[in-house]
C-alpha positions, 0 to 999 in steps of 0.5 A: 285780707282784702281777698278774704272780705272779697270771698266772704262777700261773695259768700254772703251774696251767695247765701242770699240768692239761695236764701231769696230764692227758697223764699221766692219759692214758698212764696209761689207755693203757697199762692198755688196752695191759695188757687188750689183751696179756692178751687176746692172750696168753690168745688165744696160748695157746689157739691154741698148745693148739689146735695141741698138739691137731692135732700129736698128732691128725696124729701119731697118724694118721701112726702109724696109716698107718705101721702100716697101711703096714707090715701091708698090703703086706707080702709074703705078699700079693704071693706069693699073686698074684691072692688076694692082689691081692684079699685086699690091696685089701680090706683096704687100703680097710677099715683106711682106711675104719675110720681115717677113720671115727675122725675127728670130721669124718668123713662118711659120704657120702664115697668112698674113693679108693685110688691107689698109683703104682709102676714096675710092671716095676721093682717086679716085677723086684725080687720076683724078683730078691729071691727073693720072687716066682719069675716076674714074672707072679704080679706081674701076677696080684697087680696085676690082681686088686687092680685088679678087687676094689674100683672105685675102689682101683687100682695104676697104672704110673707108669713107669720114671722115678724121678720119676714116681710123685712126679709123679703123686702132687703131681698128685692133691693138686690134687683135694683 
């Protein structure tokens, strides 16, 4: 009987050791997971901060672009025909270059390519119809001068289809 009790005691001690070892392993794993969770939480916060920074930069760039867009092709340029076309090309490329140079990753050797797509005939008709221009030839003079002023700056007739300009723009997205 004493031998049996000693054997049972040994078995209980062994089971307790196994149990304690398992609990210690689980505690170590939980501790490891807490550390990993903390590291991941820190990385997530950094990523969120970075996202916010780039979101703000994008918002400012869009605002700058919208402001530039409002300023650049006002009726005054169009009304001046050839002179307005030259001025519009110069001001547009100058302002775009200024905005790009303000970016951290701007490279001075970059060439700026400006392509504006529109239905030339419909836009010319709209200017005449809205009494901005008396004659569509002023619009044609504007476009011709705009295209001649800066070599990589062009106003392109996308055709009269409603989606033509969108299709051309989407095709140019592959260049970037």
